[in-house]
C-alpha positions as CSV (number, residue, x, y, z in Angstrom):
1,M,-12.5,2.9,19.3
2,A,-13.2,1.8,15.9
3,Y,-13.1,-2.0,17.0
4,A,-14.5,-1.7,20.4
5,G,-17.7,-3.2,21.8
6,T,-17.3,-6.4,19.8
7,G,-18.1,-8.5,22.8
8,T,-15.4,-10.8,22.2
9,P,-12.5,-11.5,24.6
10,R,-10.1,-10.6,21.6
11,G,-11.7,-7.4,20.9
12,R,-11.6,-6.4,24.5
13,V,-7.8,-7.1,24.7
14,R,-7.1,-4.9,21.6
15,R,-9.3,-2.0,23.0
16,I,-7.6,-2.1,26.4
17,A,-4.0,-2.3,24.7
18,I,-4.8,0.7,22.4
19,S,-6.3,3.0,25.1
20,G,-3.4,2.2,27.7
21,I,-1.1,3.4,25.2
22,D,-2.9,6.6,24.2
23,R,-3.8,7.7,27.9
24,H,-0.4,6.9,29.5
25,R,2.6,6.3,27.6
26,Y,2.1,9.1,25.1
27,P,0.0,12.0,26.8
28,S,1.1,14.4,23.7
29,A,1.2,14.2,20.2
30,R,4.9,15.5,20.0
31,K,6.0,12.1,21.7
32,R,4.0,10.1,18.8
33,S,7.3,10.3,16.6
34,I,10.7,8.5,16.2
35,D,13.9,10.5,15.2
36,L,16.2,8.7,12.4
37,E,18.8,8.0,14.9
38,T,16.6,5.9,17.1
39,W,15.1,4.1,14.3
40,T,18.3,3.3,12.8
41,G,19.5,1.7,16.2
42,S,16.4,-0.2,16.9
43,G,17.2,-3.2,15.0
44,I,14.8,-2.9,12.0
45,P,15.4,-6.1,9.8
46,P,16.7,-5.0,6.5
47,L,14.9,-5.9,3.2
48,H,16.1,-8.7,1.0
49,A,16.3,-7.4,-2.6
50,A,15.0,-4.0,-1.6
51,R,14.9,-2.8,-5.3
52,A,12.6,-5.8,-6.3
53,F,10.3,-5.2,-3.4
54,V,9.7,-1.7,-4.1
55,T,9.3,-2.2,-7.7
56,E,6.8,-4.9,-7.1
57,L,4.8,-3.1,-4.4
58,H,4.6,0.0,-6.5
59,R,3.3,-2.1,-9.5
60,L,0.6,-3.5,-7.5
61,H,-0.6,-0.2,-5.8
62,L,0.6,2.6,-8.1
63,P,0.8,5.0,-5.0
64,Q,0.4,8.7,-5.5
65,P,1.9,11.4,-3.4
66,G,-0.2,11.6,-0.2
67,S,-0.8,7.8,-0.1
68,T,0.7,4.9,1.9
69,V,1.3,1.2,1.3
70,V,1.6,-1.3,4.2
71,A,2.7,-4.8,3.2
72,V,3.2,-7.8,5.5
73,L,6.2,-10.3,4.6
74,D,6.4,-14.0,5.6
75,V,9.7,-15.5,6.9
76,R,11.0,-15.7,3.6
77,H,10.5,-12.1,2.8
78,R,7.5,-12.6,0.5
79,V,4.6,-10.3,0.3
80,T,1.6,-12.3,2.0
81,A,-0.9,-9.1,2.1
82,S,-0.8,-5.4,1.3
83,A,-3.2,-2.4,1.3
84,S,-2.7,1.3,0.3
85,F,-4.9,4.1,1.7
86,A,-4.6,7.7,2.0
87,V,-5.1,10.1,5.1
88,R,-6.3,13.6,5.3
89,P,-3.3,16.1,4.5
90,H,-3.7,18.0,8.0
91,V,-3.4,14.8,10.0
92,E,0.1,14.8,11.3
93,D,-0.2,12.9,14.6
94,G,1.3,9.6,14.8
95,W,-1.6,8.3,16.6
96,H,-4.0,8.8,13.8
97,H,-1.6,7.1,11.4
98,R,-1.2,4.1,13.7
99,N,-5.0,3.7,13.8
100,A,-5.2,3.9,10.0
101,I,-2.5,1.4,9.3
102,L,-4.1,-1.1,12.2
103,A,-7.4,-0.8,10.6
104,H,-6.1,-2.0,7.1
105,L,-3.7,-4.5,8.4
106,R,-6.9,-6.1,10.1
107,Q,-8.8,-6.0,7.0
108,V,-6.0,-8.0,4.9
109,T,-4.4,-10.4,7.3
110,A,-5.2,-12.0,10.6
111,H,-3.0,-10.9,13.8
112,D,-0.1,-13.3,15.0
113,L,-0.9,-12.2,18.7
114,R,-1.1,-15.9,19.8
115,L,2.5,-16.7,18.7
116,A,5.2,-16.7,21.2
117,G,7.1,-14.2,19.0
118,P,6.5,-12.6,15.5
119,T,7.4,-14.4,12.8
120,R,5.9,-11.9,9.9
121,T,7.2,-8.5,9.3
122,A,5.2,-5.2,8.5
123,V,6.7,-2.8,6.0
124,L,5.6,0.9,5.1
125,L,6.2,2.5,1.9
126,R,5.1,6.4,2.1
127,C,4.6,8.4,-1.2
128,R,5.2,12.0,-0.7
129,E,6.6,15.1,-2.1
130,G,9.8,16.9,-1.0
131,S,13.5,15.4,-0.4
132,G,14.1,11.8,0.3
133,D,15.8,12.8,3.8
134,W,13.9,12.2,7.0
135,T,11.2,14.6,8.2
136,E,9.1,14.7,11.3
137,Q,6.2,13.5,9.2
138,D,8.2,10.5,8.6
139,G,9.1,10.0,12.3
140,A,5.1,10.1,13.0
141,W,4.7,7.2,10.3
142,M,7.6,5.5,11.8
143,W,6.1,5.5,15.1
144,A,2.7,4.5,13.7
145,L,4.4,1.4,12.0
146,R,6.3,0.1,15.2
147,D,3.0,0.4,17.3
148,A,0.6,-1.0,14.8
149,A,2.8,-3.9,14.0
150,T,3.2,-4.7,17.8
151,L,-0.5,-4.5,18.3
152,H,-1.0,-6.8,15.3
153,G,1.5,-9.4,16.4
154,L,4.0,-8.4,13.7
155,R,7.8,-7.5,13.6
156,C,8.3,-3.9,12.7
157,G,9.9,-3.6,9.2
158,S,11.5,-1.0,7.0
159,Y,10.0,2.5,6.1
160,I,10.3,3.5,2.7
161,A,10.0,7.0,1.3
162,L,9.0,7.4,-2.1
163,T,9.7,10.8,-3.3
164,P,10.4,12.8,-6.7
165,T,14.0,11.8,-6.6
166,G,13.2,8.2,-6.2
167,W,12.7,5.7,-3.2
168,Q,14.6,5.3,0.0
169,S,14.6,2.8,2.8
170,L,15.5,5.3,5.6
171,G,18.1,4.2,8.1
172,D,19.5,1.2,6.1
173,G,20.9,2.9,2.8
174,H,18.9,1.1,0.4
175,R,17.8,3.4,-2.4
176,G,17.1,3.9,-6.1
177,R,15.9,6.4,-8.7
178,T,13.0,4.4,-9.9
179,P,10.0,4.0,-9.1
180,H,9.6,7.7,-7.8
181,S,6.5,9.4,-6.5
182,G,5.4,10.5,-10.3
183,S,5.9,6.8,-11.5
184,W,2.1,5.9,-10.9
185,A,1.4,8.1,-14.1
186,E,3.5,5.6,-16.2
187,G,1.4,2.4,-15.0
188,P,-1.2,0.8,-17.0
189,L,-4.4,2.4,-18.2
190,H,-7.5,2.3,-15.8
191,T,-10.0,4.4,-17.5
192,V,-11.7,5.2,-21.0
193,T,-10.5,8.8,-20.9
194,E,-6.6,7.7,-20.7
195,L,-7.0,5.7,-24.0
196,T,-5.6,7.2,-27.2
197,P,-8.2,9.3,-29.1
198,S,-9.5,7.5,-31.9
199,S,-8.6,10.3,-34.4
200,V,-4.8,9.2,-33.8
201,R,-5.1,5.4,-33.7
202,E,-4.5,3.4,-36.5
203,P,-7.5,2.2,-38.7
204,A,-8.4,-1.2,-38.2
205,P,-8.3,-3.6,-41.2
206,E,-11.4,-3.7,-43.3
207,R,-13.1,-7.0,-43.2
208,A,-16.0,-8.1,-45.5
209,W,-19.1,-8.5,-43.3
210,R,-21.5,-11.6,-44.1
211,P,-24.4,-12.5,-41.9
212,T,-24.3,-15.7,-40.3
213,G,-27.1,-18.4,-40.2
214,L,-28.9,-16.8,-43.1
215,A,-29.3,-17.9,-46.6
216,S,-28.1,-15.5,-49.4
217,V,-30.5,-13.3,-51.4
218,E,-30.0,-15.6,-54.8
219,T,-30.8,-18.5,-52.9
220,V,-34.2,-17.2,-51.6
221,R,-35.1,-16.0,-54.9
222,R,-34.2,-19.4,-56.5
223,T,-36.3,-21.1,-54.2
224,A,-39.2,-18.6,-54.3
225,A,-39.3,-19.4,-58.3
226,R,-39.6,-23.0,-58.1
């Protein structure tokens, strides 16, 4: 386990909980998935102002196809923490996705396991190619989000698919055309190579340059002639 062997009671509890799930409840990777019908009927709290939320999360992380963004919302549905990451393309097991989500949650926010019940919500945005309809890969990520949220003391929130046709919160009907999986290219510039070539830029206005802190040549000559 990535977080085993810490020597703290909290670390041991986490290790036992994760190992118990892996060995007993889900013996095969095929079961580490949630179909759309089960997801829709599991009481996932809907997003407040879904369009504004997706737009802001996209602005913060500019996800590209193959990347994932996990966000934590407080009781007022405000983002208190978020992280973006990518997994290897060949990984399809929800167990690995769960571990990736949980590892990033631990990096950006403390857990709520000591509370009597969850007050914050974990939401996942997955940027991918293909249609906006549910896929088996989405099901694996849904399983991962639900399990990671439980292990971190959070409530499981919405799962959002960001595709070439736009974004869709699967299971609750919220959707929009922008942002989409290619919108990252429309974001702010990050590297020098993305700047407009100097040959097509407008020339800067000419300014007369004068040295500062130095006497003029005429002043020096007059002083020397005295």
